[in-house]
C-alpha positions in Angstrom: -8.5 -26.3 -33.5 -5.6 -24.6 -35.3 -7.6 -21.4 -35.4 -8.2 -21.6 -31.6 -4.5 -22.1 -31.0 -3.6 -19.1 -33.2 -6.3 -16.9 -31.5 -4.9 -17.9 -28.1 -1.4 -17.0 -29.2 -2.5 -13.6 -30.4 -4.4 -12.9 -27.2 -1.3 -13.9 -25.2 1.0 -11.7 -27.2 -1.4 -8.8 -27.0 -1.7 -9.1 -23.2 2.0 -9.3 -22.6 2.6 -6.3 -24.9 0.5 -4.2 -22.6 2.7 -5.1 -19.5 5.5 -2.6 -19.1 8.9 -4.2 -18.2 12.4 -3.1 -17.2 15.5 -5.2 -17.4 17.3 -5.1 -14.0 21.1 -5.4 -13.4 22.5 -8.1 -11.1 22.9 -6.6 -7.6 23.3 -8.1 -4.2 20.3 -7.3 -1.8 21.1 -4.7 0.8 20.0 -4.6 4.5 17.8 -1.7 5.4 18.9 0.1 8.5 16.8 -0.5 11.6 16.0 2.6 13.6 13.4 1.4 16.2 11.5 -1.5 17.8 7.8 -0.9 18.0 6.2 -0.9 21.5 4.8 -4.3 22.4 1.3 -2.7 22.7 1.4 -2.0 19.0 3.0 -5.0 17.3 0.4 -7.4 15.9 1.5 -7.8 12.3 2.0 -4.1 11.5 0.8 -3.7 7.8 0.9 0.0 7.0 2.5 3.3 8.0 1.9 7.0 7.0 3.3 10.3 8.2 0.8 12.7 9.7 0.1 15.9 7.8 -1.1 17.7 10.9 1.0 16.5 13.9 4.7 16.9 13.9 6.7 13.8 14.5 3.7 11.5 14.4 3.3 8.4 12.2 0.1 6.4 12.0 0.4 2.6 11.8 -2.1 -0.2 11.9 -2.2 -4.0 12.1 -4.0 -6.4 9.8 -6.7 -8.9 10.5 -5.1 -10.1 13.7 -6.1 -6.9 15.5 -9.0 -4.7 16.5 -9.9 -1.8 14.2 -7.5 0.9 15.6 -5.0 3.5 14.4 -1.8 3.8 16.4 0.2 7.0 16.6 3.9 6.5 17.0 7.2 8.5 16.8 10.4 7.5 15.1 11.5 5.6 18.2 8.5 3.3 17.9 6.8 4.8 21.0 3.1 5.3 21.2 1.9 8.9 21.7 0.9 9.2 25.3 -0.9 11.8 27.4 -0.6 12.3 31.2 -4.1 10.8 31.7 -3.6 7.8 29.3 -0.3 6.1 30.2 -1.5 2.9 28.6 -2.7 4.4 25.4 -3.0 1.6 22.7 -4.2 3.9 19.9 -7.5 5.1 18.6 -10.3 2.6 18.4 -12.5 3.0 15.4 -15.8 1.8 16.7 -17.8 1.7 13.5 -15.2 0.0 11.4 -14.3 -3.7 10.9 -10.8 -5.0 10.5 -11.5 -7.7 8.0 -8.0 -7.4 6.6 -6.5 -3.9 6.8 -3.4 -3.8 4.6 -2.7 -0.1 3.8 -3.0 3.4 5.2 -2.8 6.7 3.4 -3.8 10.4 3.7 -5.8 12.6 1.4 -5.7 16.4 0.9 -8.7 17.1 3.2 -7.4 16.0 6.6 -8.5 12.4 6.4 -6.6 9.2 7.1 -7.8 6.5 4.7 -7.5 2.8 5.7 -7.7 0.2 2.9 -9.5 -2.9 4.0 -8.7 -4.8 0.8 -6.6 -7.8 1.8 -8.1 -10.6 -0.3 -6.0 -13.7 0.0 -8.9 -15.9 -1.0 -9.7 -13.8 -4.1 -13.3 -14.0 -3.0 -14.2 -10.8 -1.2 -17.1 -8.6 -2.3 -16.9 -6.1 0.6 -13.6 -4.3 -0.2 -13.8 -0.9 1.4 -11.9 2.4 2.1 -12.5 3.9 5.5 -12.1 7.7 5.6 -11.3 8.8 9.2 -10.7 12.4 10.3 -7.2 12.8 11.6 -7.5 13.8 15.3 -5.2 14.4 18.2 -3.0 11.4 18.6 -3.9 11.0 22.3 -7.6 10.7 21.6 -8.7 7.2 22.6 -11.7 6.8 20.2 -12.5 8.0 16.7 -15.1 7.1 14.0 -15.5 6.6 10.3 -16.2 9.8 8.5 -17.1 8.0 5.2 -16.7 4.5 3.8 -16.5 3.7 0.1 -16.9 0.2 -1.2 -15.2 -0.8 -4.5 -14.6 -3.6 -6.9 -12.2 -4.5 -9.7 -13.3 -3.9 -13.3 -11.6 -7.0 -14.6 -12.5 -9.6 -11.9 -14.7 -12.2 -13.5 -14.5 -15.0 -10.9 -14.3 -15.2 -7.2 -12.5 -17.7 -5.1 -9.3 -19.7 -5.6 -10.2 -21.6 -8.7 -8.6 -20.7 -12.0 -5.4 -19.0 -12.8 -6.5 -15.4 -12.5 -5.6 -15.1 -8.8 -4.7 -11.5 -8.9 -7.2 -9.4 -6.9 -5.4 -9.1 -3.6 -3.9 -5.8 -2.7 -1.5 -4.3 0.0 -0.4 -1.1 -1.7 -2.4 2.1 -2.2 -1.8 5.8 -2.2 -3.6 9.2 -2.7 -2.6 11.5 -5.5 -4.2 13.9 -8.0 -7.3 14.0 -5.8 -7.8 10.2 -6.3 -7.1 6.9 -4.6 -4.8 4.5 -6.5 -4.5 0.8 -5.8 -1.6 -1.5 -6.7 -2.6 -5.2 -6.9 -0.6 -8.0 -5.3 -0.8 -10.6 -8.0 -0.4 -14.2 -7.0 -0.5 -15.8 -10.4 2.4 -13.8 -11.9 5.0 -11.0 -11.0 2.9 -8.1 -12.3 1.1 -5.3 -10.5 -1.9 -3.5 -11.9 -2.4 0.1 -11.1 -6.0 1.1 -10.6 -7.7 4.5 -9.9 -10.9 5.2 -7.9 -12.8 7.8 -9.9 -16.1 7.7 -8.0 -16.7 7.9 -4.3 -20.4 7.2 -4.0 -21.1 6.0 -0.4 -24.2 4.0 -1.2 -23.0 1.8 -4.0 -20.0 -0.4 -5.0 -17.7 1.8 -7.1 -15.7 0.3 -9.9 -12.0 1.0 -10.1 -10.5 2.2 -13.4 -7.5 0.1 -14.7 -4.7 2.5 -15.5 -1.6 0.4 -16.3 0.3 -2.8 -15.7 3.9 -3.3 -14.7 6.2 -6.3 -14.2 7.2 -5.5 -10.6 9.1 -8.8 -10.4 7.5 -9.7 -7.1 4.5 -9.0 -4.9 3.6 -5.5 -3.8 3.3 -5.1 0.0 3.1 -1.3 0.3 3.2 2.1 -1.4 3.3 5.9 -0.8 3.6 9.0 -2.8 5.6 12.2 -2.4 3.8 15.4 -1.4 3.5 16.7 -4.9 2.1 13.4 -6.1 4.8 12.9 -8.7 7.1 10.3 -7.1 5.7 6.9 -6.2 7.5 4.5 -3.8 6.5 0.8 -4.1 7.6 -1.9 -1.7 7.8 -5.6 -2.5 9.1 -8.5 -0.4 12.4 -8.3 -2.2 12.9 -4.7 -3.5 12.0 -1.0 -3.3 11.0 0.8 -6.5 10.7 4.5 -7.2 8.6 5.8 -10.1 8.5 9.4 -11.3 5.5 10.4 -13.3 6.0 12.9 -16.1 2.2 13.5 -16.4 -0.7 13.0 -14.1 -0.6 9.3 -13.4 1.8 7.7 -15.9 4.0 6.4 -13.1 5.3 3.5 -15.1 6.4 5.7 -18.0 8.9 8.0 -16.3 12.2 7.6 -14.6 12.6 4.4 -12.5 14.9 3.6 -9.6 15.2 0.3 -7.8 17.0 -1.4 -4.9 16.9 -5.1 -3.9 16.6 -5.5 -0.2 17.3 -8.3 2.3 14.4 -8.1 4.7 11.5 -10.5 4.4 8.2 -9.3 5.8 8.5 -5.6 4.9 4.9 -4.4 4.5 4.7 -0.7 5.2 6.4 2.2 3.5 6.1 6.0 3.6 8.0 9.2 2.7 9.6 10.7 5.8 10.9 13.6 3.7 12.1 14.2 0.2 15.2 12.2 0.8 14.1 9.5 3.2 11.8 6.5 3.3 10.5 4.8 6.4 9.6 1.1 6.3 7.9 -1.2 8.8 8.6 -4.9 9.0 5.6 -7.1 10.0 7.2 -10.2 11.6 9.6 -8.3 13.8 7.7 -5.1 14.6 10.6 -2.9 13.6 11.0 0.4 11.9 13.7 0.9 9.2 15.1 3.9 7.3 16.4 4.2 3.8 17.9 7.1 1.9 16.4 7.5 -1.5 20.0 8.2 -2.8 20.8 4.5 -2.2 18.4 3.4 -5.0 19.9 2.7 -8.4 18.4 4.4 -11.5 17.4 1.7 -14.0 15.6 3.9 -16.5 
């Protein structure tokens, strides 16, 4: 029995030694400036936002499992892109996709929008998938999936809500260095695990690669990366983090900035430019703006 206890202690110490941590200063949460109210045709629990690489002034948003599979093009005023013929445009319907639980949206370097259907509150899903969708004119009423890639976590050994390893939900992902990265939304602790998708085989379940683990001191609800792939913005229910990688994907090893926020239900985040972040708030259907200079450097 004594040997088992010692072994358990060694394993516990080893596990926690691998989790990167930063001591944070005491700081009062700040309110993030609201800049727009989303059109009522859009707002059904908006979960993600990304800035278009192709169309000026366009941001793509989506809703989670309470909505049909659609991408919605908006501007900074929260208005849906409209054409003369389509005055009641409600976005692009993706006919061959299923919105099980869309939680994140990103863009790659080949003109695709990538939707992450990986919401996994039950810890039980075996159909986690990335939908690759060609970015088309915002007024186009229908679109289709260009490619879908199923994936799994390398360290998930049990499925369902039993046990204490309840850490395979996700709401944050981004594309950098030619790869998709996933940030877990741990429910058993305050950590987030950074995974990388190295294989994109369409006819099999691809296994993620575990890259790193960080004590985010909360639950990740969104992420985005700068154009050069070096600066990672991560959103939680209580704070915004900024990580600057020194090398390819060592985001948790470089400079870190942080800001506690007072706005429950923030779930979407994207870079508007090098100095500005845009955020979407799910319960209120509002857009918010934050200058990166407001964040406090903590390492």
